[in-house]
N, C-alpha and C positions, 0 to 999 in steps of 0.2 A: 343914383347909381343906374345907371343905364341897362340893357342886355337882361336877356333870360337864366342866367344865373343863378342859382341855388346858392344864397351863402352858407356856409358850412363853419360855423366857431368851433374852437378847440376845447374839448370836455374839460372839463374841472377836475383838476388833478386830484386823488384820493389816497390814503396811505395800502391801500390791497388794489389800486391797478395796475395792469400787470403792461409789462411791454409791449404791446401788439395793442392793447388798447389805447395806450397814449401816441399810437403812431396809426391810430386810426382816422383819423382827419385826413392822409395823405392821401385815402383811396377814394374812388369820385362814390357816387351814392349806387351808383347801376353797378359797380362794380361789385358793390358789397351787397347789393340783392343777390348778386346771381353767384358769388361766392356762397352765401349763406344758405340757397336753397340747397346746391350743388353739396356742400358740407353735410347738410341735414338728408339728402338722400342716400349720400354716403353710409351717413352712419343708421339710418335705416336697415339698408341693405346688409351691412355689418353683422348689426344685431340679431337681424332676421336668419342671416346662415350660420350664426352662432346657435339661437335657440333651434334650430333644424337639427345641428348635428348632435347637441345633448340629448337631443327628445332619441335622436336615432341610438347614440348610448343606450340609453336606458331601456328600450326596446330590445336592444341586444340582449341584455344584460337580464332583462324579465324572461326572457324569451329561452336563453342559456337556463335558467332555474326550473323553469316550467320545463324543460325536456330533460332535466336532471329528476327533477322528481318524477316523471314517468316512467323513468330509465329506472328509479328506484324500485318504484310500485310497480311494474310492468314485469310480463314474464319473460321479455328479453334480455332482462338483468341477471346474473347468478349470483345464486343463494350468499346472502352474508354470515359469515362466520365469525362467531362470538366462540374466544378462548378464554375459556375460565381458569382462571391462576391463582392457587391459595399461596397467600402469604406468609403463612405458618402451617407447624403440623396440626395446630387445632380445627381448622379450618376443615366442615365435608362438604366436599364438591361435590358428591354422588346426589347427596337430597336435594342441590340447589340445580344440577343440572334434570333431575328427576323433576321441580317441578316448575322449569320452562320449560321444559318439553310437553309438560300437560297443558301446561296454559296454552303453545302453538299450535298441538296436535289433537286436542278437546277428545283424546282416545285412552282408553284403557288395558291396553295390549300390554302385554309384558316387554317383549321384544322391539324395539324402536328402532327406526331410521336416525342417526345423527342428524340427516336434513329432511327438516322437515316445511312444507309449503301452508300456511296459514292463510284462508281465505278472513279467517275476521278481523286479523292486524294487518290484512293486505302485504304480506310480506314471505318473504323463502330465507329460514335460516337453519343455518349447520352449525351445531355446540358442540364443542370439541373439550374434555378435559384434561387438561395438562399434570402427566403422572406427578407423582410426588418423587424427587430425589434422581429424575432423570431429563437430567442440563440436555442431552442433545435431545429428547424427544420435546421437551419445554420450548428449543431454538426454533427448531424445525415450525412448532405449531405458532410461533409468534412469526417466521416469514408470509405466513400464508393471514395472518389475522385481520378483517377487517374493525372489528372491535374485540380490545384485550380487556377483558375485567377481571380488576384486580379482586381477591375476595380476604375479607379478614374478618376476625372475629374479636367484638368488644369487649371477651371477659379475659381474653389471650394478653400475657405478658412475659416478654422473654428476654434474658439477660443477654450481654456482647455483642446489642448491637446499639445504633443509635436510636431507632426508633423501636419502642417498646411492643409493636403489631408485627414486624418485620423479624423472621429467624435470619440464621447467617444462610442459610440456602435459597430463600427470597431475597435476601439482599445481594447474592451473588448473581441469579437470574434477575431482577432486574437493572442492575449493571450491564448486561449483556443486551438487556433488551434496547436500552438507553443508546448502547451504539449501531445496532440494527437500525433504529429509527421508532420511534412508537410512533405505531396507528393512532384513532381515536381509542381512547381511555376512560372506565367508567372504576368504581370501588364500588363494592358493594360490602353492607356493615350488616353482620351477620352478630348474633346471640347477645342483642339488645333486651332490656329488664323492660318489661309489662306497663310497668309504673312511668306514667308520662313525663314527671318533672326528671325522674332519673335518667328514663330513656333521652330526654333532650339534652341532657346533661353531658352523658355518657357519648350521645354522637356527635355536639360539640368539640368534645377534647378529642375524641378518634380522628377527626377533620381537620382541626388546627395539626395536630401531631404527622397527619399525612399528607397536608398538603404540598409540603417544600418535598416530597420524592417524589411528588407528577408534576403535567404541566399544568399551565394557567386552567386549561379549560376543565381540566378533567372535575368530573362531578362524581358526588358519592351518593348512594340511594342506603335508603336501609331494604331487607331482603331477607325480611324471617319470617313475612307472610305472602300469600299468592295476591293477594291484591296491591301489595307493594312493587312484586314482580312486575304485575298487570299495567300499573302508571311507567312503568320503565318500560315496557314492549309501547305502549302507547305512542310514548315519544319518542324511542327507538325506529319506530318506521319513518318517520319522519327527519329523522336526523341527519345531517349530510356529516357522511365520516370522511376524514382525511384520509392517507397513506402515505407513507415514505417517497419521494422522488423517486430514487432507484428501481421502483416496485411497479411503477408508470409505465416507466420505458421498454419494457419485454414484457409479450405475452405469457401467459403462465399458466399451468393445468395443477389443480390439488388433485390427485389419482384417488376417485373414490372405491373403484376397482383396480387391482394390479392381478394381471396372467402372464403369463408366458407359453407360447409355441417352443418348444425344442426341437431342434436338427440333430439327429446321431453324428451324422458323416460328417459335417464340418463344425460341430462342436459348438455351433454358434445359433440365437435363439432371436426370437423376435418379439419385444415384451408391446405387452399392451394396456396401456393404461387409458382409463376412462374416467371423464369428469367434466367440469364446466371449463370453459375456457374463459379465463380474465383478464383484465387491462388493455389488453391491443389484440387486433385480430390477425391471427396466425397463417402462414402457408404452407404447403404443403411443400414447398421448394426449401424451406430454409431446415438450417440444422437444432436440432436441441438437445439441451444440457439435463441427464437424468441426476439428480442430486447423489454425489458419492459413487455416480457408476460411470460418468463420461460423456462424452458428445457424439453422436449419434445422427444417422440420415433417420428419414421417414420413407416410409413404403405405402403408405396410403393411411388415408383417413378419413373415418367413419362418421358419420352425421348422426348421430341417433335421437330417437322420440324421446321426448324432456321427461324424464319419469316422476316430477314431482313439478307438476301445471300448478296455477292459483284457482285454475275452475274447479270447483267444488265437487261438481260431477264426475268430472274426469278421477278427481281425485281418490274418488270413492273406488271407483272404477278399477285404476289400478292397483288401489291397497288389499282390496277384494283378489286379484289375480296373481299369479304365481309366476308372472312372467316384468317383477317390480327390478329386479337384477339383470334381467337380460331383455335389455329394451330393442324395440325396431330399430333396421336401420333405413332413414330415409334418404339417405344420398352418400357418396360416395367422392372422394378425392386422389387421384392419382399424381405423381410428382411428373411433371417433363424434364425427360433426360438433358434435354438442351439448357437448360436454367435452371436446372435444381442445383444448388453451392455444393461443389466437390469437398469431402471429409480431409482436408489436408490438415494433418498434425507437424511436422516435422519437415524440412526441407531437406532433401535428397542430395548433400555435396558430391562436387565433382573431385576424387583423386587426385586427376591431372590438372585442378584448376591452379594449384600452387606449385608446380613443376617448374626450374627452370632451366632455359631455353641453353644449346650450347653455344659455348662464350666466340665470341668472332676471334678472325686472328688478332687482330688490334689488342683485344681484353687480353688475349693468351701474352703477349709482347711485352705489353706492361705490366703482366705478372711476372714473367720472366727476372723484367729490368730490378722489379721490385725486391726480387730474392736476394738478386747480387750484389743489389746495396746491402741488403740485409748482412748478408754474408761477409760482404767488408767490414762492417758498421762492428759487427760482432766479434770478428777475428783479434786478436791479442799475441804481438808475436813479442819475443827478447828484442832487448837489443843488440843490433848488430847482425842479425838473421838476412841470411841471404834468399833471394826468390825459389832459389832451389831446395833450400831448407823448409822453407817454408811451405811447399808443396807438400810436405813428408808430414809435417805436426799438424797441417789446417783442421784434420778433424778432432785430434784431441784436444787443440785450444779452442774450437769451436765449443764441445762440452763443456771443457773448463768456464768460457764466458757463459756459456746456458745456465750452468747448475750454479754459477758463483753466488756469494750470497750479497752480493753490492750491485749486480750489473743487472737490475731490472730496468729497462726502457719502457716497459706498460706498464698501464696504474689505472686505477678506478675511474672511469669519466666522469664528471661532475656536470649536470645539466645547465644551462644556463647561466652563460657566462665562468665556467671554471678554468679558465685560462691563468694556473697558476705560475708566476714568475720565478724562477728558481735564482736564486743567486744575488733578488734585488732585494734594495735594506729595507723596504717598504712595504708592502701588500695593503692594497684598497678593497674592501670586500663590500658591497653595495646589498645587502638583502632587505629588503622590506623599507626600502629607504635610508639604511643607518649605512654610516662612513665610518671604517673599523683602521686605523693604524699601524701596525706593530714597529716596535723599535725592533734593532739588531745590530746592540753594540755588544762587544764582545767582556767586555769590564761585568755585564751583568750575572753571568753564568759562565764559569770557567769549563770550557767543553773536556779537556783534555783531564781536567781532574774531580770531573764528575761521571764515575766508575759507577754502577748499580748494583746495590747488596742482592738483586734479585738472581745475578749471574748463577750464586752457590746455593740457591734453592731449589730442593726436589718439587717432583709432580705433590704430592702428596703436602709439605706446606704450602704450597699455591691455593690448593684446594680447601685448606682450614683456614689459611686466611679470608679468601673469598666467603668461606660461610658465614664466618663472624662478620664481615663487613654486609655482606646481605642482612643478617639478621636485624642487625644496627636500622636500614634502610627500609626495611619490610613496613614499617607503618607507615610510608610516603605512596598514598596513594594517587598523587599527584600525576605519577609517570607510570603507567601500569602496563608499560610496551618493554619495559629494558628486559635485553636479553643477556647473557655474556658468552662471550666468543668460546668454542671450541679449544679442551684441550687436545686433544687426538687427531683433527684436522685443521687445515688452515681456514682462517677463516675469510679468506678471498675465496675461496670454494664455498662453504658453506653459504655465504652471502653473495652468490655468484650472480644471483639474477636481480638483487638489490641495485640503487642508485642513488646516490646522493643532489638532491636539490639545495639549491643557493636561497631559494624562496619557494615555501609552500604555496604562498599566494600566485605568484608571477611567473613561474619556472612553469615551462611548457612542457604538455607530456600530451602525445598522439594517441588522440582513443584506438585507433588501429591498427599499432604496432604490437607485433606477435598475440596478436587472438589465439586463446585455446582452441582445439579443435570441435571442442561446444559449441562455437559461434558460429560453426558450418550448418547447425541443423536448424537455427531460428532464424525470426525475419525480422526485418525493420522497414519501416515509414521512412520517408522522406521529410514528411510533415505530418506528425500524429493530427494534429488538433484540426488542418483541414480535412485528411483524410475522415477525422470521427464529426466534424459537422456537415459530411456531404453524407456519410454511412446514417446521420439521425435525420436528416433532409430526406434522404430515398425512403424510409421507415415511415414518416410520415406522411410522404406522400401516398404510401400503398395504403396507409392506414384510411383517408378523406376520399382514396376513391377503392372500391370495393373490386377487385381483379380476378379475376378468373384464378382458381386454385385457392385462395382463401376464403377459411371462416368465421364469420361476425363471432365478435365477445355478445358471451354468454350461451355460446352453443353447448349444446351436449353431446360429446364428440369421445370417438374411439381412435387414440393414437396408434400406428402400428410402426413401433422403433426394430428399424433392422439391425444385425450385427452385433447383438450383445452378448457376450459371453455368457454359456449356460450357466456359469456358478453364481456368475452375477448376479442372472435373471433369476437363480433361485434364490437368491437371498434378499432380493427386492423383495421376492412375493412374501415371503416369512417376516421382512420390516413391515410391508405397507400394513398389516392386523394393527403397529401400535403405532408406529412413525407417519404422518402423512408423506407420500411420496410425493418430487415434485418434477415438472417435468417444465423447462422454458425453453422460449425464440432464443436463439443466436443469431446478432448481425453479421452482416457481411466481416470473414477475416479472425472474426471471435476463436476459431478452435485452432488455429496457428501458436507455434511457442515464441513466445519471445522475453526479454528481461522483464521483468514488473519490480515496481517498485513500491512499496507500502510506506507509511507514515503509522509507526504503532508504539505501544506504550504497557509496558508491565503492566498485568492487571495487580492490585495491590493485595489480592487473596494467595497469590502463589508466590512461595519462598524461596524456591529450589531453583538453582543457576540454569540459565537458558544460553547455551554455547551456539556459536557461529556455525552453520552449516550441518545443525544438528535435524535432522527429521521431525518435520510441524506438519499440521493438516491446515489449509485455511480454509473459513469458509466466506465468501466473496458474493454478496447478495446470493443468489438460489445457488452459485456453484460451489464446489469444492473444490480442492485439488491437494495434490502433497506438494511441499518443499521442502528443501534444504538453505534456510536462507543465512544471506551473508548480512550482519547488520554493519550498519556506519550512520558517523556523526555528519550534521550537513551544513554545508559553508556558504553564507550567502557571497559572497566577494569572491568567489574560485570556483572553477569549475571543478577542483577537486575534492574528494570526501574520506576523511580517513575512516581507517574500518576499527569496528568493535568487535573485541573476542567475544565477548559477554551481553547480551541486553541490559542493560542498567533499570534499575526503579526511579522512577518518579520522574523521567523527562521522555521526550519521542525522539525515538531514532528511526531508521530507513532500513527496511527488511528488503531485499532484492533477491529473486529466486526465478529460476525458469518455471511459467506457467502459462496456460493457453491466454492470449489475449484478451481482457476485457477493457471494457473503455468506460474511464471515470465518470463522476464520481462514485463509488461503491463501497461501503462499509464493510469492513474486515473483522473476523475473530479467528482467531489463533488457538488451537488446542496443541495438546501433545497426548501421544499414547503414554500411562505408566505402566501399563502391562500388556497381555494379551487380554487377560480376562477382565481386566479393570476397565473402566468407562474413562473416556480422554476428558482432561482437566485442560478449562481454559488460562491461558498461559499470559497472554494480551491480544489486545481493539487495537481498531484503527481503523485505517482507511485506504482507499488504491490512492497512491500519490501518482504516477505517473508509468508511459512507456518507453524505455531509453537503454538500450544496450550499450549508447557511447557514456555512460557514465564510470567517469573514474572513482574507482575505490582504492585506496591506496593502504597499503597494511606497515606501519611503522615498526621501525626493529630500533632500541634503542642501545649503543651499545656505551658503557658508563668505566670509567677509570679512575683512578684516585691520587692524587697527591703527594708525589713522596719524599721530592725536594722543592723549595719555592728560593726562588732570587727575586725581586721585583717582581716584572711582568714575563718573568719566564718560570717553567716549570717541566721540572721531570715527572710525568705520572708514569702509571704501571699500573697492568692486569685488566686494560681496555684490550691488548692483542698479547698475544705467547711468541710471535716469532718475527723477528726484523724485515721479512717478506712483506706482510700483512701491513705493517707498518707505512711500507712506500707505497703499498698499493690502495691505501685510503687514505695518502698524504693529502688529493685534492682536495677532499669533504669537509667542510666546515665544521668545529666545535663548540661549545656553548656550554656552561655551567649551569648549574641550580641556581646558583644566585644573580644570575644575569649577566655575567662576563661571556665575550667572544672569542675566536680564536682560532690557529691553524697550528696544524703539525710541520715540524723545522724537521725533523732527523730521527733516525733512530738509534737507541743508545743499548748497549751492549747486545747481549746474544738470548732474551727474555724474552722481547717484544715491549720492550722500556722505549717511551719514547720522549723528546725533547717537544715541547709544544709552548708557544708566543701568543700572547692574550693580550687585551687592551686597557687589564687593568692589573691588579694584584689579587692572584689567587691565596684565598684560604685553606686552611691545613683541612677544615669540616668540610668544604665543598667536593664536590662531585664535577667531574667531568665528561659530556655526551658527546654523540655524533648519532645524527638522525639517517637511519638509511630508508629506502623507500620500494616498494614493488606493487604491482597490480594486481590486485584480488580478483576471484569471482564466484560466484554460486557454485555450488556441486549440482550437478544434475543427477536427476532421481532414476530408480528403477521404475518406479510407475507414479504415474500423476495425477490418478485418486484413488481415493479413499477404498474404495470395495474391489479395485480390479487387483489386486493382492489374493484374492481367494481363489 
């Protein structure tokens, strides 16, 4: 063979060869070498980029951890708050608090501040004791706690609870803490025996019993001696603490000192709150919420000298001086009138906004035409009456025609296809996909022979018979919305605001129709999710860029809050000695009133009924406000929701109130005042669901009737109405029975409200005929929106 071509033989096939290797002989040697080099270089470049990217990610994580550790041990971070909570009455918190304070401060003076700077442990700590029996104080302390330390006694055993180391009050508080969101938690075990074997066994038993009550990362520490507490503090200074998500979104200050400057002329005061700023930076142009008092503007922020520095020499100098509580101001910030957030609570409605304009000539002419046609239609004249005679008797005939028993042309409107065809032999009703046909043969029920025996009954007999029937159906909890038509008033007037729905799921209901006057005072967003995303992004940008008028996290500052009522300021000054007073910064629009919806569940320990529109206190994150909620159930496949007259136990319901806007997610604890002097009790818990004034809540009224005479698919029903005019008014509304039949009203019978009904099956004598009527319900407006504003 001539030429310089290199012979390329086909490789031997193996059962592990791939398709590409079998086709390798089709490529020339030069191309194979070129392709191999390029693929090798590409693989090396991709691998190098991957290694470099992973290295950069590891470096970022390492720098973040180092930065967090420096902030925890540095002077720029605020003191860590440890809240000691006793799980039972046998726990002595005073001795434990004294031991911790003595280890941190290394001083023997009798009166010590709850905030201590410890150079030995390189940390600053605030130790708070949760008061026994005061649920409100315990809840406020849990909101600001960085570490929630539960203290139990190994020698204590209580009855009536799931755990032998937790009593009833401890179990109630623990459920509230879980609803708020638990921060980092530890458990201190006290009163362990000195003998080593018994000590280990008892500690192991206590740990296994309480492990299910706390998070998985919760650790248990013996806390009988100072050496054991020393081990805990040594680990605590390096511990990475976690906090609930809602607490990291807003800046807040736990006040160490509460003062007030009163103005006798205006009745307002300037509230002074001094403390460390936490979570995020605060702008002097922001609005702040003071727990229980309301939303206010800032007149000034003073940045003070830190009274608890980690430097030992500075700390000793401050402890020896008398000016420890009156720190020196090193800076001051004043709000910018152009950039300060305005304090807008309610919308100012225009009373002429809904005023109608004067009708046009075409509208007046059309109204006159309709009036003439109405008079002609209602005119009833005897046979042979001339036009001259009719002119003299027109008023009397009109009166007779309008007041007659059977001349009702107008009836109740049935939404979504309520076109009832009278005189038709069959009626098709399409509700939720069901098609029903009713026969109308005269041989089923003789209309002339059916005369109701109720014509001779008096009102007292009707009431007695109704009472007997209601007693038989009192145990039926499946239909809680049953109401009776009044005997002394027409049902068409009693239920004038109600309407019938052919299908609760598919029938339309305009959310802007016939709104109450209170809706003119609230605010609504076009797109709440988009607005919230924009506001949170703006707050994050302000946090990353330290702008003018902002104080950073960890600053010791004094907030000057203006416009606080004098009575509220005095009350806060008294409460500040026992309860931590918290002021948190608000986002844009969060002072405005709207309709808030909460997903709530009744607390297991509360047995009393909770009625809709009853005044309750809502603790939503750091904020507190008063509302009169409207409870409702939620349906997924429809835009309408059914109102609940009471909050039922064992299931979640939606509570809707008029309240200041708060962006979710936020936890909610609902309290109720038992009396003027009695402390409020926890009645429910849940979370903020959404902000939507257009959410439709329908109140259902079920009118019931009972069969008197049945003939196949026709039945004579009584006691649903008490006059024939009401029967004609509600004729378009569909009927149903508790056993699943459906039907309609055909005509009234007699003069006591009985009626003949057509059904799609044979009605049993023990069955009940029902009619659903709906009207839209709204929450009730409160006189005061905040718990302390009524003082």
